[in-house]
N, C-alpha and C positions, 0 to 999 in steps of 0.2 A: 470269390474275387479272382478272375482268371488272368491269363497272359495272352497278349495279342501281337502278332506279326503282321506287317503290312508291306506291300510292294511300294517302293519309292517314298516311304514315310517311316517314322520312328516307332509306331505302335505304342503299346503301354502294358503295364502289369500292376497288379495289386495283390498282396498276400496278407491274410489275417493270421496273426499268431495267437496262441492261447493266452488269455489274460493272466494266467499263472506262470508265464514264462519268467525264469529267474532274472533278477535284476542284473546279475553279472553278464548274462547273455545279451540282454537289451542294451547294456552299456557298451559291450564290445562291438555292437553293430549300430550304435547311435549315429544318426545322419550328420550331426554336428561335426564329428571327426571322420566320418566315413562316407560323406557325400560323393556320388559318382563311383561308389564301389560296384563291383560286378556281381550280378546274381546268376546262378546256374540252376537250371531245372533239368534233372535227368529222369528217364523213364523207369529207372529202378534205383534202389538205394545203394550207395557205395560208402565204405568206411574210409574217410579221408586220412585216417592214421595209417592205413595200409596201402593207399594208392597215392601217386604223385598228383600235384595240382594239375599238371599238364594232362593227365589221364581223365580227370573229372571235366576239365575244359573240353576235351575231345568228345566226351560222352554227353555233353549238354545238348538238349533239344530246344532249349530256350535260354538265351543269354541276354541279360538286361543290365540297365544302369539304374542305380539306387539314387532317388532324388527327394523322397518325402517320407516322413514318419509322423503319424498322428493317431488320434483316438485314445481310448482308455489305456493308460499306462504306455502310450505310444507303441501299441502293438499292431498297428496297421502300417505296412510298408508298401511303397509304390514307386514307380519310375517308368522308364521307357525301354524299348528294345535297344540292343547294342548299336544299332544303326543311328541312334540319336547322337552318337559321337560325331557323325557327319554334319550335325547342325540340328537344332531343336525347332519346335514349331514357331518360335518367336524370332528366328533368324540368328540366334546366338550360336557360337561355336568357335572352332579354330579358324577364324576368318583369314582369307588371303590378304596380306598387306604388301603394298608396292605393286610394281608392274611385272608381269611374266609374259614371255613370248616363246612359243614353241612352234616348230615347223616339222611336219611329217612328210618325208619323201619316200618312205619305204612301204607305205600302206599299213603300218603298225603304229597308230597314233597313241601309243601307250603313255607318252610323256604328258599328254594333256590330263588323262585320268590320274596319273601318278601325282600331278600337281594338285588335283582335287582332294587327294587323301590327306587326312590330318597328320599331325606330327608323330603320333604314336604308331603310324603304319609305314610300311615300305612296299616297294614294288614286289619284293619277294614274298611278303606275307599277304598281299592283296593280289590275287590272281585275276587278271583282266581278260575278258573275251569279247571280241567285237563282231563275231558272226559275219553277216553280209556287208558290214561297213568296211571290211578290209579293202584296200585299194584306194581309199580316199587319201588325197594329199592336199593338205591345206594348212594355213598358218593361223594360229590362235594367239591373239594379243589381248592381254587383260590388264587393266590398270584403273585405279581410282574408285572402284565400286566395292571392294572388300567383300566378296561373296563368301558365304559358308560353303564347305565342300558339298553339302546337300543341294544348294541352289546351283552350284557350278555343274553338278552332275545332271540336274534337271535341264539346264541349258544345253549341255552336250547331247542329251537324249533327243531334245527337240531339233538341234542342229543336224545330227546324223540323219534323222528321218527326213528333214527338208532337203538335205544335200543328195540323198538317195532317191528323192521324189517317189517315195513309197507310201502307201496308205497304212502299212503295218507300223504301229507305234513302236518306238524304242523305249526301253525302260531300264532301270537299274535296281539291283537287289543286293544288300549286304547280308550274308548268311552268318549263322552263329559261329562257324569256323573261320570267320573273317575273310571269306572269299567274296570278292566284289565282281558282279557281272553287269556289264552294260551292253545290251543286245537288243535285237528285235524281240518282241514279246514271245514269239514262237520258239526262240532259241534260249529262253531262260527256263531252267528247270526241265522236267520231263514232260513228254507229250503223250497223252492218251493211255497211260498205264492203268488208270483207275476209272471205274464206272460207278458213279454215285446214283442210286436209284431208289425211289420210294414205291416201286412196284413190288408187292409182297411175294412175287415169284422168286425173288432172290434174297429172301430174308436171312438165309444162313451165312451169306457173305464169304463163301469159300472161293477157291480158284475157279475161274471160268474156262470152259473149253472153246474151241472155234477161233475166230479172228477177233483181236489178236490173242495168241495163245498165252501171253504173259499178263493179260488184264486181270486186275483184282476188282471184285464187286463188293462195295460197301453199302449196306442198307442205310437209308437216310430218310429224314423228314425234310421236305423241300417246300419253301414258300417263296413266292415271287414278290419283287418290289419294282415299281415303275415310277419314274419321275421325269420332269422336264426342267430340273433346277439349273442345268448347264445349257439349256437350249439357246442356240443362236442361228440366225439365217443370213447374216451378212457380216463381213469383216472389212474394216477400214484401217488404214495405216500408211506407213512409208517405209521405204527400203534404202539401204546405203548410207544410213546415218544422216548427218547434216547436208551432205551433197546429193542425197537421193531424191526420189520423187514420190508423191502421194499416189495411192492406188486403192482399189476396193475389190472385193470378191463376194459374189452371191453364192450361197450354198447350192450344191449340185441338185439336191433333192429336198427343198425346204418343205416342212410341214406347215400347212396353212392354218395355224392357230389364229384366233380372232382377238382383237382388242375390244374394249367395252363398247366402242362405236360400231362394231360389226365389220370393220376393215381388217385385212390381213395384218397380223401382228408384225411389226418391224422391231427386231431384237438383235442388236449389233454388238460386236466386240471390237475394241481398238488394240492394235498390236504393232510393234515396230520390229523390223528385220534388218538391223545394221550390218549383218554378215552377208546379205544378199548383194550380188554384183549386177543383177539386171532384174527387170520387172517380172519375167517369167519365173525366175527362181523365187522371188518374193510371193508371187501368186501361188506357186506350188506349196510353199510353206504355210500360207494362209489357208489354203484348201485343207491341208493336214490338220489345221487347228479348228476350222469351222465345220467341215463336212461330217466328222464323227459326232458332232454335237448338234446336228440339224434335225434331230428327232428325239423321241422318248428314249430314256435309258432304262434297260432291263437289268436288274441285279438280283438274281435268285440268292437266297440265303439257305444254307443246307446245314442241318443239325445231324451229327454223326455220333453214335455211341461207340466210340472206338478209343481205346486207351493209348495215350502218348502218341497222337497222330502226327505231331510236328517232326519234320526232318531238319537236320542241322546244317546240311551242305547240299550243293547241287548234284554231287555225284554220290548217290546212295542207292545204287541198283540192288543191293542186297536187301533193302527194306522196302519192298514193293507197297506195303500198306501205310507208308508215311508220306506226308505231303508238305509242300512249302509254297508260299506266295510266289507266283510266277509259273507254277506248274499248269499245264493244260490238262483238264479232266473231261471225261464224257459225263453228261448229266442226262438222265432218262426219267422224265416225269410227265406222262401223258395227261394227268389230271391238271397240270399247270401249263399245258401246251408247250412243253419243252421237249422238242424232238427235231430231228434233221433228216429228211428223207435221202439226202446225199451221203449220209454217214452210216451205212449198214454195218452192224456188228452182231456176230453170233454169240449169245451167252447161254450156255447150257442147252444148246440145241435150238434155242429160240432166236429168231431174227428180230432185233430191236434197232431203233434209229435214234441214238442219243445225240444231243447237241454238244459241241465242244466249247468250253469256257476256260478263260484264264483265271486262276485263283488270285484275288486281290488281297484278301486277308484271311487269317486263321485265328480264332479265339479258342483257347484250350483251358479247361478247368485243371486245377492242381488237385490230383486224386491220390488217395491212399495207395502206397506202393512206390510213389515217386521219391526222388531225392531233391532237397532244396539246400543250396549252399550260398555263401557270400564270400567275396574276396576283395580286399581293399584295392589291390592292383594285380596285374597278371603274374607278378613274381613274389607275392606275399602268401601267407598261410591261408588255408581254406577254413572257414567257420561253418560247421554243420548245424543248420537250424531245422532240420527235417522233423525232429520229434515234437517241435512246438507249433508246427503248421496246422491250421484247421482246414481239414480236407473238404473238397467240394464234390457234389454229385456229378456223374458222367454227363457228357453232352457237349462235344466240340462243335463250334459253329464256323462254317466256311462261307465266305462271301466271294462269289464268282461274277464274272462279266467281262466284257471287252474293255481294255484300258482306253480311257478317253482322255485327250489332252486337257490339262487343267487350264481354265480360263482366268484364274486369278493367281497372284504371286508369281507371275512369269518373269524370270530374270534374263536380261540380255547384257552382254558386255558392252562397254562403250566403244570399243574398236575391235573389229574382227575382220580379217581379210581372207577370202577363199582364193586359192591359186589353182 
């Protein structure tokens, strides 16, 4: 029962304890009194009696929230990633109440994202980076809709992309060290440090020479997934709120799928852009929603036999073989037609052409040698449950692909003015 991190989502985890776990231990971590406790997974075991809680927190490669206890003797524990504190899958969370208005005139719109942070966070503990969105000056007015921080961040990611009129999606990621990044996807995490390949030429997985000199090669098993579940070829909606105008947008390169009658499939999405001040701005925002979804979606899944592959923070240059959602990786799999002739890379003297993908999620097994701990809150004592965990076989799974705008659960504020 592994642990999962996802970009712009809460992820999940499940851990099976030994049925012979002492009653005292099970009682001390009972979900009735310890719901929303913090789970830590480290890539080696540490004795919490000899280390501070802060040290174990810093060493955690997966930090989760504890929400469920079930099974025989209640020995199956589960929950979500720490990013679930920004709002869960049902829209519950530390919702914004009342009206908030912030104006950025310095090109550093940190006040908006700070307002999206839940009450347990502060600007100092949540480091925010904006990449190419610096320089935007606009007013954000929010009232009446009571969004969760997660939905508010989803909206800001969409708004930044639309205001910059760029096809590069913006995304957010909350790391285990509580660093929050809201950036263009190519500015989240590291770019191109790792090559994942199922070519047996590179089975040993050691350091590679050539370009780039710092690239790590990880042998993997790669399988492709293709779907059209988010396919759309036309967007309809209005801009400017109640005083705006209706408009429509046809996909730049629609795929001519057929309906049962043999006609070209008409598959539309409806969206509102109350923050747009003119039709061209609304059309650009709709294009950023429709065009990335106007074809099939390719999502390779990669299985890597690599111990403790998860990274806990965006700045982890010392750990070249660790990865996090948001990282851009090179994927080389000729058998799955995964290659890019415009991206030549020398690996051990051989020229290959891997394709670059953004990591969407990582699922990692809990293996022997790791440490597993629980803590009721950040300032309470650490409970070590490592000895009772039932270990899993190796095999982390990495889901990669281009981030596509979500067509459902899109949240828009009731009033938003761009200046």
